[in-house]
GUVEXNU-200671 format. One line per field, with one value per residue (C-alpha): residue number from 1; x negated, y negated, z negated; residue in three letters. Coordinates in Angstrom, 2 decimals, padded with zeros to 5 digits. Example, Ala and Ser with C-alpha at 12.3 -4.5 7.8 and 13.67 -1.06 7.14 Angstrom:
# residues 2
k: c(1, 2)
east: c(-012.30, -013.67)
north: c(004.50, 001.06)
up: c(-007.80, -007.14)
r: c(ALA, SER)
***
This chain:
# residues 49
k: c(1, 2, 3, 4, 5, 6, 7, 8, 9, 10, 11, 12, 13, 14, 15, 16, 17, 18, 19, 20, 21, 22, 23, 24, 25, 26, 27, 28, 29, 30, 31, 32, 33, 34, 35, 36, 37, 38, 39, 40, 41, 42, 43, 44, 45, 46, 47, 48, 49)
east: c(020.66, 024.25, 024.69, 027.78, 026.97, 027.97, 026.03, 027.72, 026.31, 027.15, 025.38, 025.73, 026.64, 022.94, 021.76, 023.84, 022.91, 019.12, 019.70, 021.54, 018.91, 015.97, 017.64, 018.32, 014.91, 013.56, 016.01, 017.88, 021.55, 022.08, 022.43, 019.43, 017.26, 018.42, 017.86, 014.29, 013.45, 014.94, 012.88, 009.54, 009.08, 007.45, 009.63, 008.07, 010.05, 009.91, 007.49, 009.58, 007.20)
north: c(-019.88, -018.95, -014.98, -014.44, -010.93, -007.80, -004.40, -001.15, 002.31, 005.48, 007.04, 010.04, 009.40, 010.32, 007.89, 004.99, 005.78, 005.78, 002.46, 001.23, 002.42, 000.84, -002.35, -002.84, -001.80, -004.52, -007.16, -007.37, -006.75, -003.78, -006.18, -008.19, -004.92, -003.40, -006.57, -006.80, -003.02, -003.31, -006.46, -004.48, -005.63, -003.24, -003.68, -002.78, -002.52, -005.45, -005.42, -004.79, -005.82)
up: c(-002.88, -002.47, -002.02, 000.04, 001.63, 000.07, 000.34, -000.75, -001.05, -002.42, -005.33, -007.75, -011.29, -012.27, -009.89, -011.19, -014.81, -013.85, -011.97, -015.11, -017.43, -015.32, -014.86, -018.53, -019.54, -017.27, -018.12, -015.07, -013.94, -011.69, -008.52, -009.35, -010.15, -006.79, -004.94, -006.25, -005.85, -002.03, -001.40, -002.34, -005.92, -008.36, -011.78, -014.98, -018.22, -020.64, -023.29, -026.66, -029.02)
r: c(MET, THR, ARG, THR, ALA, THR, VAL, LYS, PHE, ARG, ALA, THR, GLU, GLN, GLU, VAL, ALA, LYS, ILE, GLU, GLU, LEU, ALA, LYS, ALA, ALA, GLY, TYR, SER, LYS, SER, GLU, TYR, VAL, ARG, LEU, VAL, ALA, MET, GLY, PHE, GLN, ILE, GLN, PRO, GLN, ASP, THR, LYS)
***
Protein backbone atom coordinates (compact mmCIF):
# COMPACT_ATOMS: atom_id res chain seq x y z
CA MET A 1 0.00 0.00 0.00
CA THR A 2 1.40 3.39 -0.99
CA ARG A 3 0.72 6.21 1.43
CA THR A 4 0.19 9.44 -0.44
CA ALA A 5 -1.94 11.56 1.92
CA THR A 6 -0.44 13.77 4.61
CA VAL A 7 -2.00 14.49 7.99
CA LYS A 8 -0.76 17.43 10.05
CA PHE A 9 -1.78 18.44 13.55
CA ARG A 10 -0.57 20.79 16.22
CA ALA A 11 0.83 19.52 19.50
CA THR A 12 2.73 20.95 22.44
CA GLU A 13 6.42 20.15 22.87
CA GLN A 14 5.44 17.92 25.79
CA GLU A 15 2.92 16.02 23.66
CA VAL A 16 5.47 15.49 20.91
CA ALA A 17 8.01 14.26 23.46
CA LYS A 18 5.46 11.79 24.86
CA ILE A 19 4.57 10.52 21.37
CA GLU A 20 8.27 10.05 20.61
CA GLU A 21 8.83 8.25 23.93
CA LEU A 22 5.88 5.89 23.45
CA ALA A 23 6.72 5.21 19.80
CA LYS A 24 10.33 4.38 20.64
CA ALA A 25 9.30 2.12 23.53
CA ALA A 26 6.98 0.22 21.18
CA GLY A 27 9.56 0.00 18.39
CA TYR A 28 7.72 2.23 15.91
CA SER A 29 8.42 5.50 14.14
CA LYS A 30 6.32 8.47 15.24
CA SER A 31 4.25 8.22 12.06
CA GLU A 32 3.62 4.50 12.40
CA TYR A 33 2.74 4.85 16.09
CA VAL A 34 0.25 7.68 15.51
CA ARG A 35 -1.33 5.81 12.56
CA LEU A 36 -1.80 2.64 14.60
CA VAL A 37 -3.23 4.46 17.62
CA ALA A 38 -5.57 6.48 15.37
CA MET A 39 -6.84 3.22 13.88
CA GLY A 40 -7.73 1.97 17.36
CA PHE A 41 -4.85 -0.39 18.06
CA GLN A 42 -3.63 -0.62 21.64
CA ILE A 43 0.15 -0.41 21.45
CA GLN A 44 2.28 -1.95 24.17
CA PRO A 45 5.98 -1.31 24.83
CA GLN A 46 8.32 -3.98 23.48
CA ASP A 47 9.57 -6.57 25.90
CA THR A 48 13.18 -5.57 26.59
CA LYS A 49 14.33 -8.91 28.04
